[in-house]
C-alpha positions, 0 to 999 in steps of 0.5 A: 284824046282823039275826036272818038275817044273824047265821044265816049268819054262824054257819052260815058260822063253825060249819058248822051253823045255830045251832039245829042247834048248840044241838040237838047241844049238848042231845044231848051232855049229854043223853048224859053225863048218861043214861050212869051211868043206863044202866049201873045199869039194865043191872046 
């Protein structure tokens, strides 16, 4: 499977490109990690 066909198949199956999918996961984990810090800073 070529990289282009993989990206097309991934986007068809998931709804977003592999890069956007990884960015979403990174944003989600960042929010989880910063949540307690944000609460601590607001106190």
